[in-house]
C-alpha positions in Angstrom: -62.3 105.6 131.3 -61.9 105.2 127.6 -61.0 102.0 125.6 -60.1 100.8 122.3 -59.9 97.5 120.4 -56.2 96.2 120.1 -54.8 93.4 117.9 -53.1 90.6 119.4 -51.2 87.4 118.0 -50.2 84.9 121.1 -48.3 82.0 120.4 -50.4 78.9 121.1 -48.9 75.3 121.1 -46.9 73.0 123.3 -43.8 71.1 122.6 -44.6 69.2 119.6 -45.4 72.8 118.0 -47.7 75.7 117.5 -48.1 79.1 115.8 -49.7 82.6 116.3 -53.2 82.9 117.0 -55.1 86.0 116.4 -57.3 87.9 118.8 -59.1 91.3 118.9 -59.5 92.3 122.5 -60.6 95.7 124.1 -58.2 97.9 126.1 -58.8 100.2 128.8 -56.3 103.1 130.2 -53.9 101.9 132.5 -53.6 98.3 131.9 -50.6 96.3 131.0 -50.3 93.1 128.7 -51.0 90.5 131.7 -54.3 92.3 131.9 -55.0 91.9 128.2 -53.8 88.2 128.3 -56.4 87.8 131.2 -59.0 89.3 129.3 -58.4 86.8 126.3 -58.7 84.0 128.8 -61.8 85.2 129.9 -63.5 86.2 127.1 -62.0 83.8 124.1 -59.4 81.4 124.9 -59.9 79.8 128.3 -57.2 77.3 127.8 -54.5 79.7 127.0 -51.6 79.1 129.5 -49.7 81.7 131.1 -47.5 81.7 134.2 -48.2 84.4 136.7 -48.4 85.4 140.4 -47.8 88.7 141.9 -48.8 91.2 139.2 -46.4 93.7 140.9 -43.1 93.1 139.1 -41.8 91.1 142.0 -42.1 87.4 141.2 -40.6 87.2 138.0 -43.3 84.7 136.7 -44.8 86.4 133.9 -41.9 86.5 131.9 -42.3 86.2 128.2 -41.4 88.2 124.9 -43.4 91.0 123.5 -42.9 91.8 119.8 -39.8 90.0 120.2 -38.4 91.7 123.5 -37.9 89.9 126.6 -40.4 91.9 129.3 -42.5 91.2 132.1 -46.0 91.0 131.0 -47.2 92.7 134.3 -44.8 95.6 134.0 -45.4 96.4 130.1 -48.1 99.4 129.9 -50.4 99.4 127.1 -49.6 103.1 126.5 -46.1 102.3 125.1 -47.8 100.8 121.7 -49.3 102.6 119.2 -53.0 101.5 119.1 -52.9 100.6 115.6 -50.0 97.9 115.6 -50.3 94.2 116.0 -48.7 93.2 119.4 -47.4 89.9 119.3 -46.7 87.8 122.6 -44.2 84.5 122.6 -42.9 82.4 125.1 -39.2 82.7 126.1 -37.1 81.7 123.1 -34.3 80.0 125.1 -36.2 77.6 126.8 -38.5 74.7 125.9 -42.2 75.1 125.6 -44.6 73.7 128.1 -47.5 75.1 126.5 -48.6 78.2 125.0 -46.7 80.9 127.0 -45.5 78.7 129.7 -41.8 77.5 129.3 -39.6 75.3 131.4 -36.8 77.2 132.9 -35.5 74.2 135.1 -32.2 75.0 133.3 -31.9 77.8 135.6 -32.3 75.8 138.7 -30.0 73.3 137.9 -27.2 76.0 137.3 -28.5 77.8 140.8 -27.4 74.3 142.4 -24.1 74.2 140.4 -23.1 77.4 142.2 -21.3 76.9 145.7 -23.0 78.8 148.9 -21.5 81.5 150.8 -18.8 80.2 153.1 -18.8 81.7 156.4 -15.7 83.2 157.8 -14.3 81.0 160.5 -14.3 81.9 164.3 -16.9 84.6 163.8 -20.4 84.0 164.8 -23.1 85.1 162.5 -24.3 88.0 164.7 -20.7 89.4 164.8 -20.3 89.6 161.0 -19.3 93.2 160.2 -18.9 94.8 156.8 -18.6 98.4 155.3 -21.5 100.2 153.9 -20.2 100.3 150.6 -19.7 96.7 150.5 -23.2 96.2 151.9 -24.3 98.4 148.9 -22.6 96.6 146.2 -23.8 93.3 147.3 -27.2 94.6 147.6 -27.8 95.3 144.0 -27.4 91.8 142.9 -30.0 90.7 145.6 -32.3 93.0 144.0 -32.8 90.0 141.2 -36.4 88.6 141.1 -35.1 85.6 139.0 -37.4 86.6 136.0 -34.7 85.0 133.9 -35.1 87.4 131.3 -31.2 88.0 131.3 -30.9 84.3 130.7 -33.3 84.5 127.9 -31.5 87.3 126.1 -28.3 86.2 126.4 -27.4 85.2 122.8 -24.9 82.1 124.2 -27.9 80.3 125.3 -30.6 81.7 123.3 -28.9 80.9 119.8 -26.7 77.9 121.1 -28.4 74.9 122.8 -25.3 73.2 123.1 -23.7 75.7 125.2 -26.0 75.3 128.1 -24.1 72.4 129.7 -21.1 74.7 129.8 -22.4 78.2 130.6 -24.2 79.4 133.7 -25.1 82.5 132.2 -25.5 85.9 133.3 -28.0 85.6 136.3 -25.7 82.8 137.8 -22.4 84.2 136.9 -23.5 87.5 138.7 -24.2 85.3 141.7 -20.4 83.8 141.4 -19.4 87.4 141.2 -21.2 88.7 144.3 -19.8 85.9 146.4 -16.2 86.4 145.2 -16.3 90.1 146.0 -18.0 89.5 149.4 -15.6 90.5 152.0 -16.7 87.8 154.6 -16.5 85.0 152.2 -14.1 82.5 153.1 -14.2 80.3 150.1 -10.6 80.3 149.3 -9.9 79.1 153.3 -12.2 76.2 152.3 -10.2 75.6 149.0 -12.7 76.9 146.8 -11.3 79.2 144.2 -14.5 81.1 142.7 -12.6 83.0 139.8 -11.3 79.7 138.7 -14.6 78.0 138.8 -16.3 81.0 136.9 -13.9 80.5 134.1 -13.5 76.8 133.9 -17.1 75.4 135.3 -19.4 78.2 134.8 -18.2 79.5 131.1 -17.4 83.2 132.0 -15.4 83.1 128.9 -18.2 82.6 126.9 -19.6 86.2 128.0 -18.5 88.7 125.3 -20.4 91.7 127.4 -22.6 92.8 124.8 -25.0 94.2 127.9 -28.2 92.6 126.4 -28.5 91.0 129.8 -28.5 94.5 131.4 -30.9 96.0 129.1 -33.7 93.5 129.5 -33.4 93.5 133.6 -36.6 94.9 135.0 -34.8 95.6 138.1 -32.3 97.8 136.9 -29.1 95.9 137.7 -26.1 96.6 135.8 -25.1 92.9 135.4 -22.2 93.4 133.1 -20.8 96.8 134.4 -20.6 96.0 138.0 -20.6 92.2 138.0 -19.5 90.3 134.6 -16.6 93.0 133.5 -15.3 93.1 137.0 -15.2 89.2 137.3 -13.3 89.0 134.0 -10.8 91.4 135.0 -10.3 89.4 138.7 -9.8 86.3 136.4 -7.3 87.8 134.2 -5.4 89.3 136.9 -5.3 85.8 138.6 -4.9 83.9 135.5 -2.5 86.0 133.0 -0.8 88.8 135.2 3.0 87.6 135.1 3.5 88.8 138.8 0.7 87.0 140.1 1.7 83.8 138.2 5.4 84.2 139.8 4.1 84.5 143.3 1.9 81.6 142.9 4.9 79.5 141.7 7.4 80.2 144.6 7.4 78.4 147.4 7.3 79.9 150.9 10.4 79.4 152.9 10.2 76.8 155.6 9.9 78.6 159.1 
């Protein structure tokens, strides 16, 4: 097994401030950035804080920014970098720093609680649900989300504008609204819930200008923009601005 010495700059600090610390660390074939961060902990900085769990790209815990790009530390191989370059590891920029590479992602859990849950159809028992396979496949893509929040971090609406967080749910949760809205068994409208209206008025769908940066960083390859956000925008436009739909909503039904 061959090895070489790599140069790293890792952000050290807390909510009061901090900066980049330089490290020279040994790298072996087949390693990922998380391996190197662990080696720095073991040999040079035992108090370095980093969040991780599965080391298999499924828990979403080790989200950070590597050379300025949101990535999972455990899924970023050292082989993608030139051996002579200095690799910079910093915390997610869109969220408050707790310490070192650990950020407070509580914003995302707050937004998750604001999304009304799936509404079961009335008169149908859980074991009696039936769906077309194409509807299952469409929904299943969005269920692959590991909630690493890289899409939330890279979205410039929250990344560059802290004031937008109160009105904007972010791509991960707009995707959840879109998934429920296209679910053939969701009975939200029967319960008086208009998911398209809430997506626009309460979760900030209009803030999204479909730059696809969220899709580009998704480690699960979910086509967030093409398969969730754009279709949701189209359905909102149809509901809100289509003159025939608008007229139909204004015409009262004749009494029976």
